[in-house]
MARFILO-135718 format. One record per atom (N, C-alpha, C): residue number from 1; residue in three letters; atom name; x, y, z. Coordinates in Angstrom, 2 decimals. Layout:
residues N
@lovex=NUM, lovo=ALA, gudren=CA, u=X, v=Y, w=Z
...
//
This chain:
residues 80
@lovex=1, lovo=MET, gudren=N, u=-22.71, v=-39.91, w=10.24
@lovex=1, lovo=MET, gudren=CA, u=-22.89, v=-39.75, w=8.81
@lovex=1, lovo=MET, gudren=C, u=-23.49, v=-38.38, w=8.55
@lovex=2, lovo=ALA, gudren=N, u=-23.02, v=-37.72, w=7.53
@lovex=2, lovo=ALA, gudren=CA, u=-23.46, v=-36.37, w=7.20
@lovex=2, lovo=ALA, gudren=C, u=-24.85, v=-36.38, w=6.59
@lovex=3, lovo=ASP, gudren=N, u=-25.62, v=-35.36, w=6.91
@lovex=3, lovo=ASP, gudren=CA, u=-26.96, v=-35.21, w=6.38
@lovex=3, lovo=ASP, gudren=C, u=-26.85, v=-34.75, w=4.92
@lovex=4, lovo=PRO, gudren=N, u=-27.33, v=-35.50, w=3.94
@lovex=4, lovo=PRO, gudren=CA, u=-27.22, v=-35.10, w=2.54
@lovex=4, lovo=PRO, gudren=C, u=-28.02, v=-33.85, w=2.19
@lovex=5, lovo=LYS, gudren=N, u=-29.00, v=-33.48, w=3.05
@lovex=5, lovo=LYS, gudren=CA, u=-29.82, v=-32.30, w=2.79
@lovex=5, lovo=LYS, gudren=C, u=-29.20, v=-31.04, w=3.39
@lovex=6, lovo=ALA, gudren=N, u=-28.19, v=-31.19, w=4.21
@lovex=6, lovo=ALA, gudren=CA, u=-27.55, v=-30.03, w=4.85
@lovex=6, lovo=ALA, gudren=C, u=-26.78, v=-29.24, w=3.80
@lovex=7, lovo=PRO, gudren=N, u=-26.76, v=-27.89, w=3.94
@lovex=7, lovo=PRO, gudren=CA, u=-26.02, v=-27.06, w=2.98
@lovex=7, lovo=PRO, gudren=C, u=-24.52, v=-27.35, w=3.08
@lovex=8, lovo=LYS, gudren=N, u=-23.86, v=-27.31, w=1.93
@lovex=8, lovo=LYS, gudren=CA, u=-22.42, v=-27.57, w=1.90
@lovex=8, lovo=LYS, gudren=C, u=-21.68, v=-26.34, w=2.42
@lovex=9, lovo=GLU, gudren=N, u=-20.58, v=-26.60, w=3.12
@lovex=9, lovo=GLU, gudren=CA, u=-19.76, v=-25.49, w=3.62
@lovex=9, lovo=GLU, gudren=C, u=-19.01, v=-24.87, w=2.46
@lovex=10, lovo=ALA, gudren=N, u=-18.96, v=-23.55, w=2.45
@lovex=10, lovo=ALA, gudren=CA, u=-18.23, v=-22.84, w=1.40
@lovex=10, lovo=ALA, gudren=C, u=-16.73, v=-22.98, w=1.64
@lovex=11, lovo=ALA, gudren=N, u=-16.01, v=-23.16, w=0.56
@lovex=11, lovo=ALA, gudren=CA, u=-14.56, v=-23.25, w=0.66
@lovex=11, lovo=ALA, gudren=C, u=-14.00, v=-21.89, w=1.05
@lovex=12, lovo=SER, gudren=N, u=-12.99, v=-21.89, w=1.90
@lovex=12, lovo=SER, gudren=CA, u=-12.41, v=-20.62, w=2.31
@lovex=12, lovo=SER, gudren=C, u=-11.63, v=-20.01, w=1.15
@lovex=13, lovo=ALA, gudren=N, u=-11.57, v=-18.70, w=1.15
@lovex=13, lovo=ALA, gudren=CA, u=-10.85, v=-17.99, w=0.10
@lovex=13, lovo=ALA, gudren=C, u=-9.35, v=-18.26, w=0.22
@lovex=14, lovo=PRO, gudren=N, u=-8.66, v=-18.32, w=-0.90
@lovex=14, lovo=PRO, gudren=CA, u=-7.22, v=-18.55, w=-0.82
@lovex=14, lovo=PRO, gudren=C, u=-6.53, v=-17.36, w=-0.16
@lovex=15, lovo=ALA, gudren=N, u=-5.44, v=-17.66, w=0.52
@lovex=15, lovo=ALA, gudren=CA, u=-4.68, v=-16.60, w=1.19
@lovex=15, lovo=ALA, gudren=C, u=-4.07, v=-15.66, w=0.16
@lovex=16, lovo=CYS, gudren=N, u=-4.02, v=-14.39, w=0.51
@lovex=16, lovo=CYS, gudren=CA, u=-3.42, v=-13.39, w=-0.36
@lovex=16, lovo=CYS, gudren=C, u=-1.90, v=-13.47, w=-0.21
@lovex=17, lovo=VAL, gudren=N, u=-1.23, v=-13.76, w=-1.28
@lovex=17, lovo=VAL, gudren=CA, u=0.22, v=-13.88, w=-1.25
@lovex=17, lovo=VAL, gudren=C, u=0.83, v=-12.66, w=-1.95
@lovex=18, lovo=PRO, gudren=N, u=1.63, v=-11.87, w=-1.22
@lovex=18, lovo=PRO, gudren=CA, u=2.22, v=-10.68, w=-1.84
@lovex=18, lovo=PRO, gudren=C, u=3.19, v=-11.07, w=-2.95
@lovex=19, lovo=ASN, gudren=N, u=3.23, v=-10.24, w=-3.98
@lovex=19, lovo=ASN, gudren=CA, u=4.15, v=-10.50, w=-5.09
@lovex=19, lovo=ASN, gudren=C, u=5.37, v=-9.59, w=-5.01
@lovex=20, lovo=TYR, gudren=N, u=5.76, v=-9.22, w=-3.81
@lovex=20, lovo=TYR, gudren=CA, u=6.94, v=-8.40, w=-3.57
@lovex=20, lovo=TYR, gudren=C, u=7.71, v=-9.00, w=-2.41
@lovex=21, lovo=ASP, gudren=N, u=8.95, v=-8.57, w=-2.25
@lovex=21, lovo=ASP, gudren=CA, u=9.81, v=-9.08, w=-1.19
@lovex=21, lovo=ASP, gudren=C, u=9.44, v=-8.43, w=0.14
@lovex=22, lovo=VAL, gudren=N, u=8.78, v=-9.18, w=1.01
@lovex=22, lovo=VAL, gudren=CA, u=8.32, v=-8.63, w=2.28
@lovex=22, lovo=VAL, gudren=C, u=9.48, v=-8.36, w=3.24
@lovex=23, lovo=ASN, gudren=N, u=10.66, v=-8.86, w=2.95
@lovex=23, lovo=ASN, gudren=CA, u=11.82, v=-8.65, w=3.80
@lovex=23, lovo=ASN, gudren=C, u=12.68, v=-7.47, w=3.37
@lovex=24, lovo=ASP, gudren=N, u=12.36, v=-6.85, w=2.23
@lovex=24, lovo=ASP, gudren=CA, u=13.11, v=-5.70, w=1.74
@lovex=24, lovo=ASP, gudren=C, u=12.88, v=-4.52, w=2.68
@lovex=25, lovo=LEU, gudren=N, u=13.96, v=-3.83, w=3.08
@lovex=25, lovo=LEU, gudren=CA, u=13.84, v=-2.73, w=4.03
@lovex=25, lovo=LEU, gudren=C, u=13.01, v=-1.58, w=3.49
@lovex=26, lovo=LEU, gudren=N, u=13.17, v=-1.25, w=2.22
@lovex=26, lovo=LEU, gudren=CA, u=12.38, v=-0.17, w=1.63
@lovex=26, lovo=LEU, gudren=C, u=10.90, v=-0.55, w=1.58
@lovex=27, lovo=GLN, gudren=N, u=10.60, v=-1.82, w=1.23
@lovex=27, lovo=GLN, gudren=CA, u=9.21, v=-2.27, w=1.20
@lovex=27, lovo=GLN, gudren=C, u=8.60, v=-2.22, w=2.60
@lovex=28, lovo=LYS, gudren=N, u=9.37, v=-2.59, w=3.61
@lovex=28, lovo=LYS, gudren=CA, u=8.86, v=-2.52, w=4.98
@lovex=28, lovo=LYS, gudren=C, u=8.52, v=-1.08, w=5.36
@lovex=29, lovo=GLU, gudren=N, u=9.36, v=-0.14, w=4.96
@lovex=29, lovo=GLU, gudren=CA, u=9.10, v=1.27, w=5.28
@lovex=29, lovo=GLU, gudren=C, u=7.85, v=1.77, w=4.56
@lovex=30, lovo=VAL, gudren=N, u=7.72, v=1.43, w=3.29
@lovex=30, lovo=VAL, gudren=CA, u=6.54, v=1.85, w=2.52
@lovex=30, lovo=VAL, gudren=C, u=5.27, v=1.25, w=3.14
@lovex=31, lovo=SER, gudren=N, u=5.31, v=-0.02, w=3.47
@lovex=31, lovo=SER, gudren=CA, u=4.14, v=-0.68, w=4.06
@lovex=31, lovo=SER, gudren=C, u=3.76, v=-0.02, w=5.39
@lovex=32, lovo=LYS, gudren=N, u=4.75, v=0.30, w=6.20
@lovex=32, lovo=LYS, gudren=CA, u=4.50, v=0.94, w=7.49
@lovex=32, lovo=LYS, gudren=C, u=3.85, v=2.32, w=7.29
@lovex=33, lovo=ILE, gudren=N, u=4.37, v=3.07, w=6.34
@lovex=33, lovo=ILE, gudren=CA, u=3.81, v=4.39, w=6.06
@lovex=33, lovo=ILE, gudren=C, u=2.36, v=4.28, w=5.58
@lovex=34, lovo=LEU, gudren=N, u=2.11, v=3.38, w=4.63
@lovex=34, lovo=LEU, gudren=CA, u=0.77, v=3.26, w=4.05
@lovex=34, lovo=LEU, gudren=C, u=-0.27, v=2.78, w=5.05
@lovex=35, lovo=LYS, gudren=N, u=0.14, v=1.99, w=6.03
@lovex=35, lovo=LYS, gudren=CA, u=-0.82, v=1.51, w=7.04
@lovex=35, lovo=LYS, gudren=C, u=-1.38, v=2.66, w=7.86
@lovex=36, lovo=GLY, gudren=N, u=-0.59, v=3.71, w=8.06
@lovex=36, lovo=GLY, gudren=CA, u=-1.03, v=4.83, w=8.87
@lovex=36, lovo=GLY, gudren=C, u=-1.66, v=5.97, w=8.08
@lovex=37, lovo=PHE, gudren=N, u=-1.74, v=5.82, w=6.77
@lovex=37, lovo=PHE, gudren=CA, u=-2.26, v=6.90, w=5.93
@lovex=37, lovo=PHE, gudren=C, u=-3.78, v=6.99, w=5.97
@lovex=38, lovo=LYS, gudren=N, u=-4.27, v=8.22, w=5.82
@lovex=38, lovo=LYS, gudren=CA, u=-5.69, v=8.47, w=5.58
@lovex=38, lovo=LYS, gudren=C, u=-5.86, v=8.47, w=4.07
@lovex=39, lovo=TYR, gudren=N, u=-6.99, v=7.97, w=3.59
@lovex=39, lovo=TYR, gudren=CA, u=-7.22, v=7.85, w=2.15
@lovex=39, lovo=TYR, gudren=C, u=-8.50, v=8.53, w=1.71
@lovex=40, lovo=ASP, gudren=N, u=-8.48, v=9.00, w=0.47
@lovex=40, lovo=ASP, gudren=CA, u=-9.67, v=9.48, w=-0.21
@lovex=40, lovo=ASP, gudren=C, u=-9.90, v=8.49, w=-1.35
@lovex=41, lovo=ILE, gudren=N, u=-11.10, v=7.96, w=-1.45
@lovex=41, lovo=ILE, gudren=CA, u=-11.39, v=6.94, w=-2.46
@lovex=41, lovo=ILE, gudren=C, u=-11.10, v=7.43, w=-3.88
@lovex=42, lovo=MET, gudren=N, u=-11.18, v=8.73, w=-4.11
@lovex=42, lovo=MET, gudren=CA, u=-10.90, v=9.30, w=-5.42
@lovex=42, lovo=MET, gudren=C, u=-9.52, v=9.97, w=-5.48
@lovex=43, lovo=GLY, gudren=N, u=-8.75, v=9.86, w=-4.40
@lovex=43, lovo=GLY, gudren=CA, u=-7.46, v=10.54, w=-4.32
@lovex=43, lovo=GLY, gudren=C, u=-6.31, v=9.70, w=-4.85
@lovex=44, lovo=ILE, gudren=N, u=-5.09, v=10.18, w=-4.58
@lovex=44, lovo=ILE, gudren=CA, u=-3.89, v=9.49, w=-5.05
@lovex=44, lovo=ILE, gudren=C, u=-2.85, v=9.45, w=-3.93
@lovex=45, lovo=ILE, gudren=N, u=-1.87, v=8.59, w=-4.10
@lovex=45, lovo=ILE, gudren=CA, u=-0.69, v=8.53, w=-3.26
@lovex=45, lovo=ILE, gudren=C, u=0.46, v=9.04, w=-4.12
@lovex=46, lovo=SER, gudren=N, u=1.23, v=9.98, w=-3.58
@lovex=46, lovo=SER, gudren=CA, u=2.31, v=10.59, w=-4.35
@lovex=46, lovo=SER, gudren=C, u=3.61, v=10.55, w=-3.56
@lovex=47, lovo=LEU, gudren=N, u=4.69, v=10.20, w=-4.24
@lovex=47, lovo=LEU, gudren=CA, u=6.02, v=10.30, w=-3.66
@lovex=47, lovo=LEU, gudren=C, u=6.73, v=11.44, w=-4.36
@lovex=48, lovo=GLY, gudren=N, u=6.96, v=12.52, w=-3.62
@lovex=48, lovo=GLY, gudren=CA, u=7.56, v=13.71, w=-4.21
@lovex=48, lovo=GLY, gudren=C, u=9.06, v=13.60, w=-4.34
@lovex=49, lovo=LYS, gudren=N, u=9.63, v=14.48, w=-5.15
@lovex=49, lovo=LYS, gudren=CA, u=11.08, v=14.52, w=-5.32
@lovex=49, lovo=LYS, gudren=C, u=11.78, v=14.90, w=-4.02
@lovex=50, lovo=ASP, gudren=N, u=11.03, v=15.46, w=-3.08
@lovex=50, lovo=ASP, gudren=CA, u=11.60, v=15.80, w=-1.78
@lovex=50, lovo=ASP, gudren=C, u=11.65, v=14.61, w=-0.83
@lovex=51, lovo=GLY, gudren=N, u=11.21, v=13.43, w=-1.30
@lovex=51, lovo=GLY, gudren=CA, u=11.26, v=12.22, w=-0.50
@lovex=51, lovo=GLY, gudren=C, u=10.09, v=12.07, w=0.47
@lovex=52, lovo=ILE, gudren=N, u=9.05, v=12.86, w=0.28
@lovex=52, lovo=ILE, gudren=CA, u=7.88, v=12.78, w=1.15
@lovex=52, lovo=ILE, gudren=C, u=6.74, v=12.09, w=0.42
@lovex=53, lovo=MET, gudren=N, u=6.17, v=11.07, w=1.06
@lovex=53, lovo=MET, gudren=CA, u=5.02, v=10.36, w=0.50
@lovex=53, lovo=MET, gudren=C, u=3.77, v=11.03, w=1.05
@lovex=54, lovo=ARG, gudren=N, u=2.86, v=11.36, w=0.14
@lovex=54, lovo=ARG, gudren=CA, u=1.63, v=12.08, w=0.52
@lovex=54, lovo=ARG, gudren=C, u=0.40, v=11.35, w=0.03
@lovex=55, lovo=SER, gudren=N, u=-0.64, v=11.42, w=0.83
@lovex=55, lovo=SER, gudren=CA, u=-1.97, v=10.96, w=0.43
@lovex=55, lovo=SER, gudren=C, u=-2.76, v=12.23, w=0.13
@lovex=56, lovo=LEU, gudren=N, u=-3.27, v=12.32, w=-1.10
@lovex=56, lovo=LEU, gudren=CA, u=-3.97, v=13.52, w=-1.55
@lovex=56, lovo=LEU, gudren=C, u=-5.41, v=13.21, w=-1.92
@lovex=57, lovo=THR, gudren=N, u=-6.29, v=14.17, w=-1.68
@lovex=57, lovo=THR, gudren=CA, u=-7.68, v=14.03, w=-2.12
@lovex=57, lovo=THR, gudren=C, u=-7.75, v=14.25, w=-3.63
@lovex=58, lovo=ALA, gudren=N, u=-8.92, v=14.05, w=-4.18
@lovex=58, lovo=ALA, gudren=CA, u=-9.10, v=14.25, w=-5.61
@lovex=58, lovo=ALA, gudren=C, u=-8.79, v=15.69, w=-6.03
@lovex=59, lovo=ASP, gudren=N, u=-9.04, v=16.65, w=-5.14
@lovex=59, lovo=ASP, gudren=CA, u=-8.72, v=18.05, w=-5.46
@lovex=59, lovo=ASP, gudren=C, u=-7.35, v=18.46, w=-4.90
@lovex=60, lovo=ARG, gudren=N, u=-6.54, v=17.47, w=-4.57
@lovex=60, lovo=ARG, gudren=CA, u=-5.12, v=17.60, w=-4.18
@lovex=60, lovo=ARG, gudren=C, u=-4.88, v=18.26, w=-2.84
@lovex=61, lovo=LYS, gudren=N, u=-5.81, v=18.12, w=-1.92
@lovex=61, lovo=LYS, gudren=CA, u=-5.56, v=18.54, w=-0.54
@lovex=61, lovo=LYS, gudren=C, u=-4.83, v=17.40, w=0.16
@lovex=62, lovo=VAL, gudren=N, u=-3.86, v=17.71, w=1.00
@lovex=62, lovo=VAL, gudren=CA, u=-3.05, v=16.70, w=1.67
@lovex=62, lovo=VAL, gudren=C, u=-3.81, v=16.12, w=2.86
@lovex=63, lovo=LEU, gudren=N, u=-3.95, v=14.80, w=2.87
@lovex=63, lovo=LEU, gudren=CA, u=-4.56, v=14.10, w=4.00
@lovex=63, lovo=LEU, gudren=C, u=-3.49, v=13.59, w=4.96
@lovex=64, lovo=SER, gudren=N, u=-2.41, v=13.05, w=4.41
@lovex=64, lovo=SER, gudren=CA, u=-1.30, v=12.53, w=5.19
@lovex=64, lovo=SER, gudren=C, u=-0.01, v=12.80, w=4.45
@lovex=65, lovo=ALA, gudren=N, u=1.06, v=13.01, w=5.20
@lovex=65, lovo=ALA, gudren=CA, u=2.38, v=13.21, w=4.60
@lovex=65, lovo=ALA, gudren=C, u=3.44, v=12.69, w=5.55
@lovex=66, lovo=VAL, gudren=N, u=4.33, v=11.83, w=5.02
@lovex=66, lovo=VAL, gudren=CA, u=5.38, v=11.23, w=5.84
@lovex=66, lovo=VAL, gudren=C, u=6.67, v=11.21, w=5.04
@lovex=67, lovo=PRO, gudren=N, u=7.77, v=11.71, w=5.62
@lovex=67, lovo=PRO, gudren=CA, u=9.05, v=11.63, w=4.91
@lovex=67, lovo=PRO, gudren=C, u=9.65, v=10.24, w=5.03
@lovex=68, lovo=PHE, gudren=N, u=10.34, v=9.81, w=3.99
@lovex=68, lovo=PHE, gudren=CA, u=11.11, v=8.58, w=4.07
@lovex=68, lovo=PHE, gudren=C, u=12.35, v=8.85, w=4.91
@lovex=69, lovo=SER, gudren=N, u=12.92, v=7.81, w=5.48
@lovex=69, lovo=SER, gudren=CA, u=14.14, v=8.00, w=6.25
@lovex=69, lovo=SER, gudren=C, u=15.25, v=8.50, w=5.34
@lovex=70, lovo=SER, gudren=N, u=16.18, v=9.23, w=5.90
@lovex=70, lovo=SER, gudren=CA, u=17.24, v=9.84, w=5.10
@lovex=70, lovo=SER, gudren=C, u=18.22, v=8.82, w=4.54
@lovex=71, lovo=SER, gudren=N, u=18.12, v=7.56, w=4.96
@lovex=71, lovo=SER, gudren=CA, u=19.06, v=6.55, w=4.48
@lovex=71, lovo=SER, gudren=C, u=18.77, v=6.12, w=3.04
@lovex=72, lovo=TYR, gudren=N, u=17.61, v=6.49, w=2.51
@lovex=72, lovo=TYR, gudren=CA, u=17.28, v=6.14, w=1.14
@lovex=72, lovo=TYR, gudren=C, u=17.45, v=7.36, w=0.25
@lovex=73, lovo=HIS, gudren=N, u=18.10, v=7.15, w=-0.86
@lovex=73, lovo=HIS, gudren=CA, u=18.27, v=8.22, w=-1.83
@lovex=73, lovo=HIS, gudren=C, u=17.53, v=7.83, w=-3.10
@lovex=74, lovo=PHE, gudren=N, u=16.71, v=8.70, w=-3.58
@lovex=74, lovo=PHE, gudren=CA, u=15.91, v=8.41, w=-4.75
@lovex=74, lovo=PHE, gudren=C, u=16.56, v=9.03, w=-5.96
@lovex=75, lovo=GLN, gudren=N, u=16.65, v=8.27, w=-7.02
@lovex=75, lovo=GLN, gudren=CA, u=17.17, v=8.79, w=-8.27
@lovex=75, lovo=GLN, gudren=C, u=16.01, v=8.88, w=-9.24
@lovex=76, lovo=TRP, gudren=N, u=15.83, v=10.03, w=-9.80
@lovex=76, lovo=TRP, gudren=CA, u=14.75, v=10.25, w=-10.74
@lovex=76, lovo=TRP, gudren=C, u=15.32, v=10.23, w=-12.14
@lovex=77, lovo=ARG, gudren=N, u=14.63, v=9.58, w=-13.01
@lovex=77, lovo=ARG, gudren=CA, u=15.08, v=9.54, w=-14.40
@lovex=77, lovo=ARG, gudren=C, u=13.89, v=9.79, w=-15.32
@lovex=78, lovo=VAL, gudren=N, u=14.22, v=10.29, w=-16.46
@lovex=78, lovo=VAL, gudren=CA, u=13.19, v=10.54, w=-17.47
@lovex=78, lovo=VAL, gudren=C, u=13.44, v=9.58, w=-18.62
@lovex=79, lovo=ASP, gudren=N, u=12.48, v=8.75, w=-18.91
@lovex=79, lovo=ASP, gudren=CA, u=12.61, v=7.83, w=-20.05
@lovex=79, lovo=ASP, gudren=C, u=12.27, v=8.59, w=-21.33
@lovex=80, lovo=SER, gudren=N, u=13.07, v=8.38, w=-22.33
@lovex=80, lovo=SER, gudren=CA, u=12.79, v=9.05, w=-23.60
@lovex=80, lovo=SER, gudren=C, u=12.10, v=8.15, w=-24.57
//
């Protein structure tokens, strides 16, 4: 019988469920790239028109840069 004075066990946190398709080839590539990136807490992640994803500091110094594979072609559009 359990001791009524013993502290109750905390419920475990719910599992984090991604809201994207984990089987998508482009998503797999992005996830792989981001896992190896260095980060600045005040910096940004940028995907350039040249197809290179970069991790930049707040003053825009490059911490990491990785090109996407050539099999992906990015189309840029400007919304009006």
